[in-house]
N, C-alpha and C positions, 0 to 999 in steps of 0.2 A: 469254408476254406481253412486249412490248418494255420496255426500261428507261424508265419514266415516273415523274416525281415524284408524291408524294402530292397536292400542290396541283393538279397538272394532272389527276390522276384525278378529284378533286373537281369541278374546272371542267367536265370532260367529262361527268360524271354530271348536273350541274346543267343543262348544255346539252341533254342527252338528255331531261330532264324538261320543259324549256321547249319543245323540239322536239316532244315527244309532245303537249303541250297545243295547240300551233299546228296540228299535223297533224290532230288530231281536229276542230278547229273549222273550218279552211279548207283543210287540205292544205298541202304545202310545208314540212313540218318539216325536211326534208333540207337546205333552204336555210340553216338554222342549224346542223344537226348535222354536215353534211359539211365546211363551213369549220372548225368546231371540231376535227374529227378531223384535217383537214389541218394545222392549227396544232399540235395536240398530238402528231402523229406525223410530224414533218418528214422522217424518214429511212426511212419505210415506203413501199413501192411503191404507186402510185396504185390499182392493182387491189385490193390488200389493204385499203386505206382504204375503197374502195367496197364491198367485200365485208363488212367490219365494220359499215359503215353499214347495210347491208341486214339483217344479223343483229340489230341493235338495233331497227330500224324495224319489222320484221315483228311483233314482240311487241306494241308499242304499237298498231299498226294493227289487229291482230286483236282486241285488247281493245276498241278504239273501235268496230269493226265489230259486235261482239256487243252492245255497249251500244245502238248505233243500231238494230240489227235488232229489238231487243225493244220499242222505243218509237216508232220513226219508220215512216211508211208506205212501206216499201221493197219494190220488186218484186225479191225475192231471185232468182227464176228468171232474169230478164233480167240482173241484176247478175252472176250466175255465168256466163252466156253471154259477156258482155263480158269477164269476168275470165279465162275460159279462153283467149280470143284474146290477152288481155294477157299471160298467162303465157307463151305461145309467143313473143310479141314480146320480152318481157323476157329470155328465155333467149338469143335471138339477139343482143340488144344486149350482154348480159353477156359473150358469147363474144368480142366485139370490143373489150371495155373495156380490155384490157391495153395497147392502143395509145394510150390517152388520157393526155396529160401533165397535170401539175398546172397548168402555165402556161396550158393551153387551157381549163381548167374555169371560171376566173373570168369571162372575157368571154362565154362561152356562158351562164353563169348570169345575167349582166347582161342579155343579150338576152331571156332567158326572162321576167325580172321586168318589163322595160319593156313587153313585149307584154301581160302580165297586167294591169299597172296601167292601160294604155290602155283595155282592154276594160271594166274595172270603172268607171273614172272617166267615160268618155263614154257609158256606159249606166247611169245611176243607178237605173233600175227593174229592172235585170237580176237575175233570181232573187228578186224581192221576193215573188212568189206563183206557184203553179203555174198553167199554162194549162189551160183547160177543153177545148181542142181535142184530139182523139185523136191519138196518135202513129202516123204511117204506118210501114209496113214498111220503106220506103226510109230513114227516119230511124233505125230500129232497126239496119239494116244498116250505115249510116254510123257509128253509135255503136260497133258491134262492130269496124268497120275502123279508124276514127280513134282513138276512145278506147281500144279494145282493142289491136289490133296496133300502131298508130302510137305512142301514148303509152307502151305497154308496152315497145316497142323503146327509146324514149328513156330509160325508167326503168332498163333493164338497162345501157344504155351510159353514162349520166351520173347520172340519178336526181333531183337537187334540183328541186323544183317539180312533180313528177309529180302529187301529190295535188291541187294547185291547178289544174293543167291539166285533170285529170279532172273536178273540180267545174265548171269553166267549160264544158268540152265537153258534159258530161251535162246541164247547165242549158240550154245552147243547143240541143242536138239533141233532147232528150227533153221539153223544156218543164217542167222540174222547178224547184221553189223551191230556194234555196241549202241549206236544212237537209236536204231529201230528197236533193239532189245530193251533199252531203257524206257522208250515210249510204251511198248507193250507191257513191260513190267509194272508201269504206273497204273494201268487199267486193272491188271490182276491184283495189284497191291491195294487198290481201292476196295476190292471185294474182300480180301483177307482182313483189312482193317475194319470193314463194316461188320463182318461176322464176329470177329473178336470183340469189338466194341459193344455189339448187341448183347453178348453174353456177360461182359463185365458190367454193363448198365443194368441188366436184369438182376445181377448179384449185388447191386449198389456199390460197386467198386470203381467209381469215377469221381474225381474232384472237379466238378463242372466249372466252377468259377475260375480256378487256376487254369484249367484246360482252355477255356474260351480266350483268356488273355494271351496265353502262349501260342494258341492256334493262329492268331492274327499275324504274329511274327513269323511263324512257320510258313504260312501262306506266302508272305512277301518273299522270303528266302527261296521258296520252291519255284515261284514264278520267274525270278531272276536266273536261277540255276537252269531251268528248262530252256529258256531263251539262249543262254550261253552255250549249252550243249548242242542245240540245233544249229547255231551259228558256227561253232568251232569244230564240230565233227568228232569222229571216233578217237582220233589221236589224243584230243583234249580229254575225252571221257576216260581213256585208259590211264593217262597221267594222273588225273585226279583220283582214280580208283586206287592206284598203287600208293600214292601219297597218303591218302586217308587210311588205308589198311595198315601201312607201315607205321604211321604215327600212333594209331590205336593199339597195335600190337606192343609197341614200346611202352606206351602209357599203362596199359593193363598189366603188362609184365612187371613194371616197377611197383604197381599197387599190390600185386600178388606176392612178389618175392623180395621187393626192395626193403 
């Protein structure tokens, strides 16, 4: 493990817990966790930061997926089909991640957040309730291609916002409410994390000791978040989504141009 102060380790663990909670409710916990790791590991290669982020996130995401699958009406078979495509996409993205610089990450994440905020703000009824209309085969194939391969590739290459993108894509393509979309996204996200982590581990780009410590906090946060989302419903998920996205847009904008 690199030379990190005790205070910074505590900060990173708290960030991991908060990211786990956010990720379980609306996705996008990496938008908090990755900047925290970049701050705490300023001399670590970007690929190693991304790999460590994946090692932490996969634990919390798996815990949230199990919690959701037990209580939410999730089509596990479809989620796994999308997830397998996402796994392949994330491995491809992770294979190219070594060429991403830290300077490139912040504006990319900003762009992601602005798109997410626009969709949620201008569609207030988005994901409020599931549609009664049957989902066509074409929409299922689009979900596999876009939410699977496309977002999976993004997750392996960069990562932050993947869970949020999955929630939005699955809600739009499969007519799901936000809670069910969040539950489905967790299963898919487990696959993307596994694919990317396998590639980073193969390249030796994971700080395992730090990741193991942070993962325990991430798991605790994610379990609490999943239970709250199941209890409070889609309105709660949408409120958290807008709050998180808005706060992060302001934060990253200040860092970029302040």
